[in-house]
C-alpha positions as CSV (number, residue, x, y, z in Angstrom):
1,M,105.3,113.2,104.2
2,L,106.8,109.8,104.9
3,L,109.4,109.4,107.6
4,I,112.1,106.9,106.9
5,R,114.4,105.5,109.6
6,C,118.0,105.4,108.5
7,P,119.7,102.3,110.3
8,Y,123.1,104.1,110.2
9,C,122.0,107.5,111.5
10,K,119.5,105.8,113.8
11,E,116.8,108.5,113.4
12,D,113.6,109.1,111.4
13,R,114.1,111.6,108.6
14,P,111.8,113.0,105.9
15,E,111.5,111.1,102.6
16,L,113.1,114.0,100.7
17,E,116.5,113.0,102.2
18,F,116.3,109.6,100.5
19,R,116.5,108.1,97.0
20,H,114.9,104.8,96.0
21,A,117.5,102.4,94.5
22,G,115.4,99.5,93.3
23,Q,114.6,96.0,94.5
24,A,116.7,94.6,97.3
25,H,118.2,91.1,97.5
26,I,118.7,90.5,93.8
27,A,121.0,87.6,92.9
28,R,123.6,89.1,90.6
29,P,125.3,86.9,88.0
30,S,129.0,86.2,88.7
31,N,130.2,86.5,85.0
32,I,127.7,88.8,83.2
33,A,129.6,88.6,79.9
34,E,128.8,84.9,79.5
35,I,125.1,84.8,80.3
36,S,122.3,84.5,77.7
37,D,120.3,87.4,76.5
38,E,117.2,86.0,78.3
39,A,119.1,85.7,81.6
40,F,120.5,89.3,81.2
41,E,117.0,90.6,80.5
42,E,115.7,88.8,83.7
43,Y,118.6,90.2,85.8
44,F,118.6,93.8,84.4
45,F,115.0,94.6,83.6
46,I,112.5,92.2,85.2
47,R,111.5,93.2,88.8
48,G,108.7,92.1,91.1
49,N,105.7,94.4,91.6
50,P,103.8,92.7,94.5
51,K,100.8,94.0,96.4
52,G,101.9,93.9,100.0
53,L,105.4,93.5,101.6
54,Y,108.3,94.5,99.3
55,F,112.0,94.7,100.0
56,E,113.8,97.7,98.5
57,R,117.1,99.4,98.5
58,W,117.3,103.1,99.6
59,R,120.1,105.6,99.9
60,H,120.2,108.4,102.5
61,I,121.5,110.9,100.0
62,H,121.2,114.0,102.2
63,G,122.5,112.4,105.3
64,C,125.1,109.6,105.7
65,A,124.9,108.8,101.9
66,R,124.9,105.1,102.7
67,F,122.7,102.4,101.1
68,F,120.3,100.4,103.3
69,N,117.4,98.0,102.8
70,A,113.8,98.6,103.7
71,A,110.7,96.4,104.0
72,R,107.7,98.5,102.8
73,D,104.0,97.7,102.5
74,T,103.1,98.8,99.0
75,V,99.4,99.0,99.8
76,S,99.6,101.5,102.7
77,D,103.1,102.8,101.8
78,K,104.2,102.2,105.4
79,F,107.8,101.2,106.1
80,V,107.7,98.1,108.2
81,A,111.5,97.8,108.9
82,T,114.8,99.2,107.7
83,Y,118.1,97.4,108.1
84,K,121.8,97.8,107.0
85,A,122.9,96.7,103.6
86,G,124.4,93.2,103.6
87,E,122.2,92.0,106.5
88,K,119.8,89.2,105.9
89,K,116.2,89.8,105.1
90,P,114.2,90.0,108.3
91,A,111.4,87.5,108.9
92,L,108.4,89.8,109.0
93,G,105.6,87.8,107.4
94,T,102.8,89.8,105.8
95,P,101.6,93.2,107.1
96,R,98.4,93.3,109.1
97,A,95.2,93.3,107.0
98,A,92.5,95.9,107.6
99,P,90.1,95.0,110.4
100,A,87.0,93.0,109.4
101,G,84.1,95.2,108.3
102,A,86.4,98.2,107.4
103,P,85.4,99.7,104.1
104,A,87.9,98.9,101.3
105,V,88.9,102.2,99.6
106,K,91.3,102.2,96.7
107,R,93.6,105.1,96.3
108,G,92.0,107.8,94.1
109,T,88.6,106.2,94.1
110,A,87.1,107.7,97.3
111,K,83.5,108.9,96.8
112,V,82.4,112.3,98.0
113,A,78.8,112.8,99.1
114,G,76.7,114.4,96.4
115,S,77.3,114.6,92.7
116,A,79.8,117.0,91.2
117,S,77.0,119.1,89.7
118,K,75.4,119.5,93.1
119,R,78.7,120.5,94.7
120,N,79.4,123.0,92.0
121,A,75.9,124.5,92.1
122,A,76.3,125.2,95.8
123,T,79.5,127.2,95.2
124,R,78.4,128.9,92.0
125,R,77.8,132.6,92.2
126,A,74.4,134.0,91.3
127,P,74.3,136.6,88.6
128,V,74.4,140.2,89.8
129,A,71.5,142.4,88.8
130,N,72.3,145.4,86.7
131,A,75.9,144.2,86.1
132,P,77.5,145.4,82.9
133,A,77.7,142.8,80.1
134,K,81.1,141.0,79.7
135,P,83.1,142.2,76.7
136,A,83.5,139.7,73.9
137,R,86.7,137.8,73.9
138,G,88.9,137.5,70.8
139,R,88.4,139.1,67.4
140,A,84.9,139.9,66.1
141,R,83.6,137.7,63.3
142,K,83.3,139.1,59.8
143,K,79.9,138.7,58.2
């Protein structure tokens, strides 16, 4: 479970107490009724999806119920910094890269030693001698 630091409560709390509220630091139009459809689409729907450092809004829903901003590394899912809403974006740079020579493993693609059939064969039960035959499942076929 992730621990997220609320800048208002000043303590680390489990992620279940928070709700994601989208991308932070979005320039909102001053008069939304007069902008073009393309500009409205850009403001309302189009969001960044970078690999690396990303600035987001969060709400401490089961705590102080206040909104705050967070800088999170989307690769490692680590929160780099949290800060109060309305404050400027901190100058953080990019998160540290993996050390040289470290194996690059993508989420969900880790290999396990041995093939699936070898692992399953090792855990499969051997047939028991003199065991009664299993009853047929379902209805019997008509001939």
